[in-house]
C-alpha positions as CSV (number, residue, x, y, z in Angstrom):
1,X,111.0,-10.9,17.4
2,X,109.0,-13.1,15.3
3,X,108.1,-15.4,18.3
4,X,106.7,-12.8,20.4
5,X,104.7,-11.2,17.1
6,X,103.3,-15.0,17.1
7,X,102.2,-14.8,20.6
8,X,100.6,-11.4,20.7
9,X,98.7,-12.8,17.7
10,X,97.9,-15.5,19.1
11,X,96.4,-13.8,22.2
12,X,94.6,-11.3,20.4
13,X,93.0,-14.1,18.3
14,X,91.7,-15.9,21.7
15,X,90.8,-12.5,23.7
16,X,88.7,-11.9,20.0
17,X,86.9,-15.0,19.3
18,X,85.4,-14.8,23.0
19,X,84.8,-11.5,22.9
20,X,82.6,-13.0,19.8
21,X,81.1,-15.9,21.5
22,X,79.7,-13.1,24.4
23,X,78.0,-10.6,22.6
24,X,76.3,-14.3,20.2
25,X,74.9,-15.3,23.7
26,X,71.0,-15.5,23.1
27,X,70.0,-12.9,26.0
28,X,68.3,-14.3,29.1
29,X,64.3,-14.7,28.9
30,X,62.0,-12.7,31.1
31,X,59.2,-14.0,32.9
32,X,56.8,-12.6,32.3
33,X,54.2,-11.5,35.0
34,X,50.6,-13.5,35.8
35,X,47.9,-11.0,34.9
36,X,44.7,-11.5,36.9
37,X,41.8,-12.1,35.0
38,X,38.8,-9.9,35.6
39,X,36.2,-12.0,37.2
40,X,32.7,-11.5,34.6
41,X,29.9,-9.7,37.1
42,X,27.5,-12.5,37.7
43,X,24.1,-12.0,36.3
44,X,21.2,-11.8,38.6
45,X,17.9,-13.7,36.6
46,X,15.3,-12.0,36.6
47,X,12.3,-12.8,38.6
48,X,9.6,-15.0,37.0
49,X,6.3,-12.5,35.6
50,X,3.5,-12.6,37.7
51,X,-0.6,-12.2,36.3
52,X,-2.7,-11.7,39.0
53,X,-6.4,-13.0,38.8
54,X,-8.9,-10.1,39.0
55,X,-6.4,-7.3,37.7
56,X,-7.1,-5.1,34.3
57,X,-5.0,-5.8,31.5
58,X,-3.8,-4.4,27.8
59,X,-2.6,-5.5,24.6
60,X,-0.8,-4.5,21.5
61,X,-0.8,-7.0,18.7
62,X,1.5,-7.3,16.0
63,X,-0.7,-5.5,13.7
64,X,-1.3,-2.7,15.7
65,X,-4.5,-2.9,17.6
66,X,-4.8,-2.5,21.3
67,X,-7.3,-4.4,24.0
68,X,-8.1,-4.0,27.4
69,X,-9.8,-6.4,29.8
70,X,-10.6,-7.7,33.2
71,X,-9.4,-11.3,33.8
72,X,-11.2,-12.3,34.6
73,X,-13.9,-10.3,33.8
74,X,-18.0,-10.3,35.2
75,X,-20.6,-12.6,33.9
76,X,-22.7,-11.3,30.7
77,X,-26.2,-10.6,32.4
78,X,-28.6,-11.2,28.7
79,X,-26.0,-14.6,27.7
80,X,-26.5,-16.0,31.5
81,X,-30.0,-15.3,30.9
82,X,-30.4,-17.7,27.7
83,X,-27.7,-20.4,29.2
84,X,-29.5,-21.1,32.4
85,X,-32.9,-21.4,30.5
86,X,-31.4,-24.7,28.5
87,X,-29.8,-25.7,31.8
88,X,-26.1,-25.4,29.6
89,X,-22.8,-25.7,31.9
90,X,-21.4,-22.6,33.9
91,X,-18.9,-21.0,32.2
92,X,-16.1,-18.1,33.0
93,X,-16.4,-14.3,31.1
94,X,-13.8,-12.4,30.1
95,X,-14.9,-9.2,28.0
96,X,-12.6,-7.7,25.5
97,X,-13.0,-3.9,24.2
98,X,-10.7,-4.1,21.0
99,X,-9.4,-0.5,19.7
100,X,-8.0,-1.2,15.6
101,X,-8.3,2.5,14.1
102,X,-4.4,2.0,14.0
103,X,-4.3,-1.4,13.4
104,X,-3.5,-3.0,10.2
105,X,-5.9,-6.1,9.9
106,X,-9.1,-6.7,11.2
107,X,-9.7,-8.6,14.6
108,X,-11.4,-11.7,15.5
109,X,-10.4,-12.1,18.4
110,X,-9.5,-15.8,18.3
111,X,-7.9,-16.9,21.1
112,X,-7.1,-15.6,24.9
113,X,-4.9,-18.4,26.9
114,X,-3.5,-18.3,30.5
115,X,-1.0,-21.2,31.7
116,X,-0.2,-21.4,35.4
117,X,2.9,-22.6,36.9
118,X,1.9,-26.4,36.3
119,X,1.5,-25.1,33.0
120,X,-1.7,-26.1,32.7
121,X,-3.3,-23.3,29.8
122,X,-7.1,-22.4,30.2
123,X,-8.6,-21.3,26.9
124,X,-11.1,-18.0,26.3
125,X,-13.0,-18.1,22.9
126,X,-15.8,-15.7,21.6
127,X,-19.0,-16.7,23.4
128,X,-20.8,-18.0,19.8
129,X,-18.8,-20.7,19.4
130,X,-20.0,-22.0,23.1
131,X,-24.4,-20.8,22.2
132,X,-24.2,-22.8,19.2
133,X,-23.4,-25.8,20.9
134,X,-26.1,-24.2,23.8
135,X,-29.0,-24.5,21.4
136,X,-28.3,-27.6,19.8
137,X,-30.5,-28.4,22.8
138,X,-33.5,-26.5,22.2
139,X,-36.6,-27.9,20.1
140,X,-38.5,-26.3,17.3
141,X,-41.9,-27.9,17.8
142,X,-43.4,-25.3,19.7
143,X,-44.3,-21.6,19.5
144,X,-42.1,-21.7,22.5
145,X,-39.4,-23.5,21.7
146,X,-38.9,-21.9,18.0
147,X,-38.9,-18.4,20.3
148,X,-36.0,-19.2,22.4
149,X,-34.2,-21.1,19.2
150,X,-34.7,-17.5,17.5
151,X,-33.4,-15.4,20.7
152,X,-30.4,-17.7,20.2
153,X,-29.8,-17.1,16.4
154,X,-30.1,-13.6,17.3
155,X,-27.6,-13.2,20.1
156,X,-25.4,-15.3,18.4
157,X,-25.0,-13.2,15.3
158,X,-25.0,-10.3,17.7
159,X,-21.6,-11.9,19.3
160,X,-19.5,-13.5,15.8
161,X,-17.5,-9.8,16.3
162,X,-15.5,-9.4,13.8
163,X,-13.5,-5.9,14.1
164,X,-12.4,-4.2,11.0
165,X,-9.5,-2.0,10.6
166,X,-10.6,1.6,11.7
167,X,-13.6,-0.2,13.9
168,X,-13.7,0.0,17.8
169,X,-15.7,-3.2,19.5
170,X,-17.0,-5.1,22.2
171,X,-15.5,-9.2,22.3
172,X,-17.2,-11.3,24.7
173,X,-15.2,-14.2,25.5
174,X,-15.9,-17.7,28.2
175,X,-14.1,-20.8,29.1
176,X,-15.4,-23.8,30.4
177,X,-12.7,-23.1,32.7
178,X,-14.2,-22.3,36.1
179,X,-11.6,-23.0,39.2
180,X,-8.9,-20.7,37.9
181,X,-5.7,-19.6,40.3
182,X,-5.1,-17.0,41.6
183,X,-1.9,-15.7,39.7
184,X,-0.5,-17.2,35.9
185,X,2.7,-17.1,34.9
186,X,1.8,-16.0,31.6
187,X,-1.6,-14.4,29.6
188,X,-1.8,-14.2,25.8
189,X,-4.3,-12.9,23.0
190,X,-4.7,-14.2,19.1
191,X,-6.0,-11.2,18.2
192,X,-6.1,-11.9,14.6
193,X,-6.4,-15.1,13.6
194,X,-4.9,-19.0,14.7
195,X,-2.1,-18.4,12.3
196,X,-0.9,-15.4,13.7
197,X,1.2,-15.3,17.2
198,X,-0.2,-14.8,20.3
199,X,1.1,-11.3,22.0
200,X,1.6,-11.5,25.8
201,X,-0.4,-8.6,27.8
202,X,0.9,-6.5,30.1
203,X,-0.8,-4.7,33.6
204,X,-3.1,-1.7,32.4
205,X,-0.3,0.4,35.2
206,X,2.7,0.1,32.1
207,X,0.3,1.5,29.5
208,X,1.0,5.5,29.5
209,X,5.0,4.6,30.3
210,X,4.6,2.3,26.8
211,X,2.8,5.4,25.1
212,X,-0.6,3.4,25.2
213,X,-4.0,5.4,25.4
214,X,-6.5,3.6,27.0
215,X,-9.4,5.8,27.0
216,X,-11.0,4.4,24.4
217,X,-14.8,2.8,24.5
218,X,-16.5,1.1,22.6
219,X,-19.2,2.6,20.6
């Protein structure tokens, strides 16, 4: 009788250990389903900007002045007359009309610069700087020379434009570069001195969408 009980107890112990071993076995790890990686959309690079010659442009300076001009412009008749008299080298002209009525700083049109595809820079400065050089060739020995010199002085003073806040003014600018390309990659304006960064110009066709009024004219 005791032998039968011992056998039954031993059997129960074995079964219990087996069940315990089964219960402690780690669950089989499931293999994760690969997730498809979304491809980033391919960005189409913007085409390079093109600024054609013989077109109209405008700019808004960081200080709020608005300017408009044709690039390049027509020769200035009165200045061309003086240049021809002294035999100075030809120049290319640009005439810029600036509305500084809403600006926050005076405008002196320090520089207008254009850049071509080869990286060359074409610089335009106010024409009085050119006339300063031209008049150095004039003598002051005869009445005719003195009269011509005085004409230059008057012309230089008339073109030393400084548009204060509240003014609309016309700036005649010039460059020694004559053979301009048919198009440019960039045109910039430094309106309020050489210490300010240049702003890029825009075609006048974009003025309305930009909310810029270009109907002004210099008095």
